Residue, then its C-alpha position, 0 to 999 in steps of 0.5 A: x399756232x396763230x389764226x388769221x381771220x380773213x373771211x366771214x360767212x355771208x350767213x352772218x353779214x349778208x342780210x338786209x337791215x331788218x333781218x340783222x336788227x331782228x337776229x339774236x347773237x348766236x355763237x355759231x360755228x359758221x360765223x366765220x371762215x378760218x384761215x390757219x397759219x402760224x404767225x401769218x397774222x401780221x403779213x397782210x398789214x405789214x407787207x401789202x399795199x393799202x389805201x389809208x382810211x380818211x380821218x374824221x373830226x372825231x379823231x381830233x383828240x390828238x390834235x396839237x401843234x407840231x414844230x420842227x424837231x431839231x437833231x438830237x433834241x429828243x434825247x435825254x440830256x444826260x445821254x452820253x453820245x460817245x455810247x452811241x458812237x461806239x456802236x456805229x461803224x467807224x466811218x459812219x456819221x450820225x446826224x440825229x438820234x431819238x427814242x424808239x416806239x414800243x412797237x419798234x422795241x418789241x419787233x427788234x427783240x423778237x427778231x433777235x431770236x429768229x433770223x428773217x422774222x419781221x424782215x420781208x424781202x420784196x421781190x419786184x420784176x422789173x420791165x424789160x428796157x428799164x434804165x438801171x443807172x436811172x433806176x439806181x439814181x432814183x433810189x439814191x435820191x429817195x434814200x438821201x431825202x428820207x431819214x427813215x431809210x438811213x436809220x439804224x438802232x443802238x442799245x444804251x444803258x440809260x435810254x434803252x433802244x435808240x434809233x440813229x440816223x446816218x448821213x447820206x452815203x451811196x447805196x450798197x447794191x448787191x448783184x446776183x444771177x440766182x434769185x433763190x440763192x440770193x434770197x436764202x443768203x439774205x434771209x439769214x442775216x440777223x439785225x445788228x445794232x449800228x447797221x442799216x436794216x435795209x438792203x438792195x439787190x439786183x438779180x439778173x436771171x439766166x437764161x430767162x434774162x429776167x431782171x428782179x429788184x429785191x428790197x429787204x427791210x425790217x419792220x422796225x423801220x417801215x410798215x406796209x403803208x410807208x413801204x408803198x409811200x417810198x416805192x411811189x416816190x422812187x417811181x416818181x423820181x425815176x419818171x422825172x416827176x416832182x415827188x412830195x416829201x414824206x413826214x419824218x418819223x421823228x415828228x411822230x416820235x416827238x408827238x408820242x413823247x408829249x402824249x406819253x408825258x401827258x396821258x401815260x397814267x390815263x392810258x394805264x388806268x384805261x387798259x387796267x379797267x378795260x381788261x379787268x376780270x377778263x375771262x377769255x380763254x386762249x384759242x387755240x391752246x399751245x404748249x408752254x414756250x412753244x415758238x411757232x412759225x408759218x409754213x403756209x397759208x390759204x386764201x378765200x375771197x367772199x364778196x361782201x355787201x356794203x352798208x349792211x347796217x346803219x351805224x355798223x361798218x364792215x370792220x365792226x361786223x367782222x370783229x363781231x363774227x370773229x368774237x362769236x367764233x372764238x367764244x364758241x370755240x372756248x365755251x366762253x361768254x367773251x373773247x379776247x383776240x389781237x387786233x392790228x390797227x394801222x395807227x394812221x387814223x389820228x389827225x394831229x395838227x401839222x402832221x399828216x399821219x397818212x404820210x408819216x414814213x415809219x411803222x405806226x401800226x400796233x397790236x391791241x387786245x380786243x375784248x368782245x363780250x357775247x350776251x345771248x339776250x342782246x341783238x346783233x345790233x347791240x353787239x355791233x354798238x358795243x364793239x364800236x364803243x370799245x374802238x372809240x374808247x381805245x383810240x387815245x390809248x392805242x400806242x401804249x404798247x402791248x408789252x407795256x399793257x401786259x405789265x399792268x396786272x394779271x388780267x392785262x397779262x392774260x388778255x395780251x397772251x392771245x394766240x389769234x389775231x385779226x387784221x382787217x383792211x381794204x383791197x388796193x389794186x396795183x398800178x399795172x404801169x408801175x416799173x416795179x411790176x408784179x411784186x411778192x414778199x417772202x416774209x411769214x411775219 
């Protein structure tokens, strides 16, 4: 069982500045409204459309020059290319290969155990009168121009998991007349090494005569942010507009590799210190080796005032409320929970993170210490300081943080996760119409 915090009590946050400054931190049961859903915690960030937050000058700690990355240049010089080719289809042509991020490794490892996990099926009801040939041509154009959409994965002896870019090939379109049947059959397909993890389907339903486009992809290839970028490109291509190219994911990989060489030890030292002597108990407590899966979710919308307190963002206040609730439920003075970050707030010279086509999000252990003698304003400041300190070390990877010692292992064993993001209204004129996804991860 996992917890998703989507809503928070106006009693805690809808106060004017004078009231919030004067309030003491109390671990109240009403601090936050719970949304219980097994493993539903990633769905909001992974599957939904969100508008990027603007970067600031404080993000320049990652700034460095980004040059073009030559094919295969990111591989270890000792890597045997025949080992890669043996795992690819005989008729496939590999034009590039490079390492995976810690996030990609983790998602693929988890999805190998359970079919359909981290693999959303995006269902789009297409408008009547749509030109299908033109629609398919637009998709082909975008797939040909985006290496991310032609990426597969292989496991190697010395380099571990690698992602391999294939040369452009015609899209294999699947067609059906029964949406539920198509979704069911598509859902049981496990990710396989050497094969593409994206699928394209067109379902002509009778007698309603409705036409649906189903796009299936694995989150090791795309996150919700890059999904939106791709759909926008397809729409621009369909309308005959000039679409802006996206940033290749390998440029982000190249930056990560340089950063790892430069600051791996510093990041490990930070997390070891940051999570030292953590006492946050698990909430909720689940049986050992229990593997939960979402079977539903609930939603509740609560309007929230902006500019609640100078120096405290709505995100910070939500984290404080969630920390108070978890600490209260575990009768502790601190709480540790999973915090999902989009990973797009870094400003890297020559690399627009807002247009990187690939999964940059990450999950981190967030530690919130509750001190009764401190004010709410003090708690907000403490959380903000933690966020700033975590930024340079956010891409180390949850599985790598877990290995740093007993305290880090405990902190990374959280059973609840918090996702915070702004709402973005969809364009009613989009050719993709009403959209939904079927994934529960």
